[in-house]
N, C-alpha and C positions, 0 to 999 in steps of 0.2 A: 789814342781814343780815350775819352773820359771814362774813369772807373767810378761807378755808382754803387752804393751799398744801401739796401733797404732792409729795415728791421721789421720783423713780424713775430710778435710774441703772442701766440694765440690764447694762452691761459691768463694773460694780463690785459684784459679788456680795459681800454681807456688810455693805454700808453700811446704817446704821440709817435707817428711813423717818422722814420729818419730817412729822408729821400734827397738830401743835399748832394749835389754833384760838384766835383772838383777835378780839374784836368791834371792827372798825375803821369801823363805819358812820358815826359822827360824829367821826372822827379825821381830822386834816389833817396832811400831812407837807410841810414846807419843807426842802429840802436846799440849804445855802448854801456856795458856794465861789467863789474868785476865778477858777477855770478852767471855769466853766460857759459854754459856747459861746466859749471863749477859751483856745486851746491855748498853754500855757507849758511844762508838764512832764508827769509821770506821772499827776498827779491828774486831768487831763483824760481820760486813758484809763480811769481807775477809774469816773468819773461817766458817761462816754459808754457804756461797755460794760454798766454796771449798770442803765442807765435802763430798758431793756426789761423786765427782771424786776421792778423796783420799780413800773413803770407797771401791770404785770399785777396786782400785789398791791394797790395803792392806787387804781388807776383814775383818776377825775376829781379825786381829793383829793391828788394829788401835784404839787408845784410846785418847780422848781429856781430858785434866785436867784443872780444873778451880775452882773458889771459890763457896762455897755453899751459895746461896742467896734464902731464903725460898720462897719469893714472886715470884721469877722467876721459881723455881723448880715446884711449884704448877701448873703452866700453860704450862711449856715447856719440862719437863722431866718426863719420866716414870721410876720410881725406880724399879730395878730388882736385882736378885742375879748375881754376877760376873760369866761370862762364862769361863774365863781363869782360870785354877786351880791355877797357880802361883800367879795371881793377887788376887784371892779370899783369898789365904793364907796371902798375903801381907796386904790386907785391914783388915782382921780379927786380924792380929798381931798389926797393928797400932791402931785399935779400942780398943783392950785390953790394950794398953799402954797409954791410956789417950787422944786419938784423936777421931774425928768423921769424918769418910770418907764414902761417899755414892757412889753407882754405879747405872747407869741407861742408858736409851737411850734418846738422845736428839731428840725431835719430830720435826725434820726438814727433808729436802730432804737428802736421804742417811741413815737416822736414825743411826748416829754414836754412839758408846759407849762413855759415859762420866764418869769420876771420879771427884767427887766434894768434896772439902775439906773445912770443917767448921773451918775457922781461929779463929773465936771468942771463940770456945771451948778450944783452946790452948793458949789464950791470956796470961795466967799466966806464960808462958815460954818466954814472950817477952824480959824481962830484961836480962835473962841469954843468950838468943840468940843474943841480941845486943852486949853483952860483948864478946861473941865468935866471932862475926863479926869484932869487933875492934881488937881483938888479932890476927885474921887470916889475915885481909885485911887492917887494920888501917882506916876503914870507920866508922865514928860515926854518928848515926842517932838521931836527936833531938827528945825530947819527944812530942813536940807539932805538929809534922808533921804526921798526922794520915795516909795519903796515903803512906808515906814511912814506917811507922810502919806495915801497912798491907802488904807491899811488903816484909818486913823481915819475917813475919809470913808465908806468902805464899811460899817464897823462901826456908825456912828451911823445911817446910812440904813437898814440892815438892821433894827436895833432899832426904828426909827421904823415901818417896814413891819409888823413883827410886832405891835407895840403897837397900831397903828391897825387892823390886821385883827381883833385880839381885841376891840377896842371896837366894830367894825362888825358883828360876828356877832350875830344876833338872839337866838340861844340860845348858852350857853357851849359853845365847841368845845374838843375835846381836841387841842391843837396840839403837834406834835413838830417841833423845829427841830434839824437835824443840821448842824453846822458842821465844815468841813474846813480844817485848818491854821491857822497864826497869822494869816494875812492876813484871815481871816473871823472870828477868835476874839473880837475886841472886841465884836461884836454879841451874842455869848453872855454876856459879862460884863455888858453893859448890860441885857440881859433879866433877869438875876438881880438886879441892883442895883435895877431898877425894879419887881421882883416881878411880872413879867408871868406870866399863866397859861399857861406854855409849858414842855413837857418838853424838856430840852436834852441834846444829845450832842455831844461834841467828839472828833474823830479827828485824831491827829497821824500823818502818813505818814513823817515823819523829824523828829527834834528839831533845832531851829536850832543849838543849841550843839554837838550831836554832829557835825553836818556840818562846822562850823568847826574843831572840835578835831581831827578826822581829817585835814582838809586841812593841818593844821599839823604833820603827821608826829609825833604823840605816841603813846605806847603806850596807846591809848584804852581797850581792853576790860580790860586788867589793872589799870588805875588808875581805873576808873570810880567806885569808891566814895571815892576820895581827892580828887577835884576840888573846889576852892572855886568853886562855880558862879557866884556873883555876881562874883568877881574875874575869872574866865575870860571871862565875858560882857562885863564892862567893858573888859578889855584888848583885846578885839576890836571894841569900839565897837558892840556889838549889845545892850546891856543893856536898852534900852527894848523892843526886839523880844522879847527873852527874857522880860521881865516880862509882855508881852501874852500870850505863849504859855503861860506858867506860870499866869497868872490864869485863862485859859480852861479849862485842864486842871482847876484846883481848883474852879471855879464850876459846871462841868457836872454834871448829874445822873448821866450815864454818860460815862466816859472810855474811849476805845478806841484801839488802835493796830494796825498791820498785821501784826506778826509777834512771835514770842516774844523774839527778840533785841532788837527795838526796845522791847518791854515792859520788859525789864530796864534798858535805857538810860533810858527815860522815868521809871522809878521812882527812879533815882539823880539825874537831871538836873532833872526837873520836880517831883520829890518827891511823886508820887502814883502808886500802882500802878494800871495799867489794869484796868477792871472786866471787859473781854472783849477778846479778840484777833479782829480781823476781817480775815482774809487777802483779798488782792485776786484777782479772777478774770477770766475772759474769756468772751465768747460763743463757744462751741465749735460749729462746723458739721461734723457728721459726714458722711463720704462713704458712698454706698450700697455701693460696692465698695472693698476695701482698696487695689487697685492704682491708684485714681484719684489719690491724693495723691503716689504714686511717679511717676506720669506728669507731674504738675505739677513735681515736683523735676527731672525730666529736661529739661522745657521751659525752666525758669528757668536751669538749669545751662548749657544751650547758649547762652543769651543772655549769661551771664557769660563764657563761653569766647570769644564774639565780641569782647567788650571786651578780654579778655586778649590775643587775637591782635593787636589794634591797639596795645595798650600796650607789648607786648614785641616789636614788629616789629624785624627785624634781629638779634634775640637769642632767637628762638623755637626754642631748641635742646632743648626738653623735650617730652615726650609729654603732650598735654592729656588724653588718656584715663586717664593715671595721675597726674593733678593733683588735689590736694585743696584746696578752698576753705574757709579758716577766717576768722572775722570777730569783731570786738568793736565794739560800738556803744553810744552813749549820750552823756550830758553829758560835756564835756571836763574831767574831773577826773582828772588823770594818775595820782595815787596811789590816790584813793578807788575809782576804777573798775578798778584793777588793770592799767592799761596798762603800768606799769613792770615788773611781774613777768612779764607776757605777752611783752614784748620780750626780756627776759633768757632766758626759756624758749625762745623762737624761736632765739636764738643757740646755745643748747646743743643744741636739736633739729637745727639745721643741721649741727653737728659730728657728731652720731650718724648722721645720714643719709649723710653723706659717708664716714665711716670704715667704715660697713657696706655701702658701694657700692649704696645703695638707688636704684631707678629711679623712686621717688615724688618728685614736686615739690609743695611746699606753698606756696600763695599766701595770705598773711594780709592781710585788709582791715581798716583802722582807719576806722570811720565815726563821726567825732567833729567836730562843728561848731567851727570856729575862725575867726579874723579873716583874711579873704583879700580880694584886690582883683579877681581874675579867674581864669579857667582858665589852666593852664600851657600855653604854646604848643606845647611838645614833645608833651604829652599829646594835644592836639587834632590835631596833625599825624599822630600814630600812628593815630587813628581814620580820618583822611582817607586815609592810605596803605592801610589795610585795605580801605576802601570802593573805592578805585581798583583794588586787586588783584582784588576780587570782580567789579567791572565788566569788567575785562580778561578774567578767566576766562570770564565769561558771553559776551563777544563771540567769543572763540576757540571756545567750545563751540557757539555758534550756527553759525559758519562751518563747523566740523567736521561738525556734524549735517546741514547742508544738503548738503555734498558726499557724505556717507554716504547720505543719502536719494536723491540723484540717481543714485548708483551702483547702489543696490538696485533702483531703478525700471527700469533697463535690463537687469536680470537678471545683473549682474556683482558678484563679490565685490570690495570696495574694495581698492585698492593703498595700503596703510598709509603707504608712503613718500611718496605724493603727497597725502595727506589734509591735511597742514600745509605750506603754502608758506613762502617766505622772509618774506613780510609777517607771517605768524603768529608766526614765530620772533622777528622784530624786535620785535613788540609785547610778547611774553613776556619778552625780554631787558631791554627798557626797564622793564618792571614789576619785574623782579628787581633791577635796579640802583637803582630807587627805594626798595627796602627796606633798602639799605645804611645803616648807622648808625655814627657814630664815637663816640658817647657811650653811657653806660649808660642803660637805661630809667629814667625818673624815679621817685623814691619818692613824691613828693607830686603830686597831680593839679592843684593850684592854686598860685598865687603867694601865699605867706604874707606877711602884713604884718610879722610879727615872727619871721622865719626863724631868726635867730641865737639867739633865746632860747626857741624852741618846745621844750617838753619831749620830745615824740615824736621830732622831728628830731635833737635833741641826743643822745638815747639811741641812735638809729640810727647816728649818727656814731661813738659810743663802741663799739658792738658790731660795727661794720663790715659790716652787711648792706646792700650797695649794689646788689642785683639783678644781680650779676655772673653770668657763665655757670657758674662753678664752684660757686656757692651752690645748694643744694637748697631753700632757703627764700627766698621773695621777699616783699617788703612793698609794699603800696599804701596810702597815706594819703589818704583822701577827706574833706577838712575841711568838709563841708556835708551836710545831710540829703539822702537820695536822693529823686529825683522822676522820674516817667515822662516829663516834658517836658525833662529835661536833655539837651543835645547830646552829653554825654560818656558817661554810663551811664544810659540812659533806662529805669530800672526803679523801681517803687515799692518801699518797704522790705519789704513782705510778699513780693513776687516775689523780691527779692534773698535774703531769708532762706531761702526754699524752695529756691533754687538752690545754697546753700552746703552743706557736709558737716558742719560743726561750729561751734557758737557758743562763744566762750571769754570768760567773764566772771569773772575771778579777783578780785572786788571786795574791798576791805578794809572799806568802809562802804557797805552796800546794804540799807536797811530792808526792802524787799521784793524787787524785781528783775523787772520786766516783760519784759526782753529774753530771759532764759532761759525764762520762762513761755511767751512767744510761740513760741520755738523748739519747745518740747514740744508745743504745740497743733498745730504744722505738721509734726510728726514729724521734727524735726532734733535730733540729740543735742547736748548742751551741757555745758560745764564751769562749775560755780558754786562757791561756798565755804560753809563752815559759819558764816560771819559775815554771810551774806545771809539775808533772810527766806525766800526761795524755797528755798535750800539746806537750811535747818533744817526747813522744811515737808516737803520731800521725804524727808529722813532720818527724820523722825518717822512718815511715812505709807507708806513703801516699805521692804520687808524688805531688798532688795538693789538700790539705785538704779543702780549701775554696769551691771548686767545689762540695764537699760532705757535705757541711753544717757544717764543723768544722773550725771555725774562730780562728786563733792563734794570740793573741795580743802580741806585742813585748814590754815586760817590762824589758828585760835584757839590751838592748843597747839603750834605749830611756829614756828620763826624764819623769816625771809624766805628764806634760802638753802635751808632744808629744803622750804619750800613751793614754791619755784622748781623744785627737783629733782623733787618730786612732780608738778608740772604738766608738766614735761618728759617724765616717765614716761608720763603720760596721753596726751600728744600722740604720743609715739613708738609706743606700743601701738596707738593709733588708726591711725597710718600703716601699720602692719603688717597691718591687716585687709584681707581680700579684698573685692572688690565684693559678693559674695554675703553676706558677714558684715555689711557696712554696710547692705544692704537689710533683712536680718533685724532689725538693731538699730533702724533707722528705724521698722519696723512696731511694734516694742515701745514705742518712745518715743511714737508717736502714740496707743498704747493708753492712755497715762496722761492723755490730755487731759481725760477726765471728772473727774479730781481737781481740775482748775483751772476747771471750768465754774461760772458763777454759779448755775446750777440747784442746785449742791451748796454752794458757798461762800456763797451769799446767805443761808443759814440763820443765819450769825453776825450779819449786819446786822439780820435780823428779831429775833433775841434781844436785841440792843442796844436796838432801838426799843421792844420790849415791856418791857424793864427800865426804860427812861426813863419810859414812861407809868405804870408801877406806882409809881415813886418820886414823880412829880409829881402824880399823881391816885390816891392810895391807896384812896379810897372807891369808885372805879369799876373800877380794873384791879388784878388780882392776878397777880404773876409769881413762879413758883417755879423758881429756877435748878436745873438738873440737875447731877449730879456732873461735875466737870471730867474729861474723858477724852481720850485720843488718838483722835479720830474714832470715839467710842464703841467703842474697843478695836480698831478696824480697822487693819490694815496690809496694803498691797497685796503679795500673795505673790510669792515668787521665780518666774520663768518655769519652765515644765516642762523646758526645755533651754536651755543657755547658748550663745550664738554662740561656736564654738570659736576659740581663738587659733591662729596659725600653728604654734606649738609643740605645741599639743594635737592639731591635725590630724595631724601627723607621728606622734605617740604612738599615736593611734587606728589609723592605717594600719598601724603596726608590729605592734600587737596583733592586728589582723585577719589579717595574714600569718602570725603565730605560731599563732593558733587554726586557721587553714586547714591549715597544715603538720601540726599535731597530729592533726586529724581525718583527714587523708590517711594518716598513718602508722598510725593505729588501723585504718583501713579495709584497709590492706595487711597488717595483723597484725604490724607492726614495733614494737619497743619505743620508747616515747617518752622522749627524753632531756630531762633537766631544763634543759639549756642553751638549748632553744628558747624557754623562757619569759623568758630574760634579755635 
């Protein structure tokens, strides 16, 4: 029976309804990726969040294929017997032929079926498969590249799985195989070379060569058409990886990528224009009442404030109620992720706040995993001192409360001078002396293994932001992923993001950008760039992104210094907002979450699968692509009113006074002077 999916996004009036029908009764979808039940990077988030929607569309005919990693399987996968008879015969045949293939349910939303292949069990075939790869494709993989060797094993085993499944089907099935990234791409190449009856899709989430070139500080986007791709890949010793990625892109029935900016990049570096752009989404959970996510922000913010109290003990000379929390998070790529320009902008922001005598303090968190050996002793001591102070305050409060209670019981007003005795004062004085500190609060929360060569720490030394009392901008570098079990900052990433005021992601190379997307879904304003997929997507679909708390930094048409000045301006204007203005802005940011919901963005993946089926099985499926448009001509409109800036508030108040004076003069019959309008 035909499976139809209809889209209804109630808060996005104007979006086109998606009511296309496609007969998927005898179609099977295999989605192959190295990050199935194996978290390495952002592709894990793509597959995990999309699984529920895809399971609803394909039902029992949807299977994810990935590598078997025992530590992950123990906590994420429930191993069961295969439900599909043809797939059961396939797995049994492969296991009897010297492979180890597992079947189960991935314990995430949607509970999709997973087929996990143990590549280590068939490592004995690596040399023969590499020889076959050379004979078929003239691609040689060096022995020392372990990641590429894993890609060869995974690719051949995946092609074996798909070929065996096609052979085991009693009736010819319409199989769609969707491959993600170069690590899974070899399986696609082998499917086409062996002429398997499989419709293939290849999605690149970031080109290999593009990531390497940007990390090398080249003028990437302005020279995109000038690169000698073979030479550049060879110079960086990734030519074999580049060949695997390029072969997968050219062999696929349908080639997709995650953003328009990456589509241009792929066209120049992989030499094929993507057939369709498939933006990444998230599972958006809407609250029944608007104030609920604001309450979550307040709760998470208070937990961050507790950490700050301990980290800055002895130097807590700023008002936490007028403190703004900014953060940058992601893979530790200093230039690609924009940490360099963010630090420079923080130094300029510090100067502006000081010369304007601002009472706002900015604390910038850098959440980027790096090589460490343990927590910083001074950081741990700060949290211990904070806890000790809290315990002391509770002890004195209990003693005070008991005396107050006893006094009221006998019907007397308490003598305040006798409520605290010498012992209480002694306890409090000892607690105060314990908070004295001779050194500055630490920048880094951990002991870095390469402190002298660390890019962030070296940049901090250059700009001179050492968390001194005179600085209005403080920096905290947390070089590991956040966890609720951490003894230092016991918060999950989602809780931490909710507690911050602004996410800053001035990336130079960011094919999509899940971090600003996650901020948007949680109602947290963010700064992105027009070189990131997310930034381009928002510019295309929103008439005025800034009004919704989506600041788009121009890094395409401006130099580094100009972009840094623009970022500083964004940060300074944000610091000048009142608490009420920030609340209004968060409400507007959260309103955009429907744009990033898989319920809406999933339509692009559906179109890609339909296109692949029509190309591979033209006698059975027909796909007529629609005219390319910007979300069917839809742009999210400007808000009815814009949160006023401090300068605008003053102007409005002045106008109100003038109008009121004018009305009063008219009421009294006095002539109205033109000067009152000035």
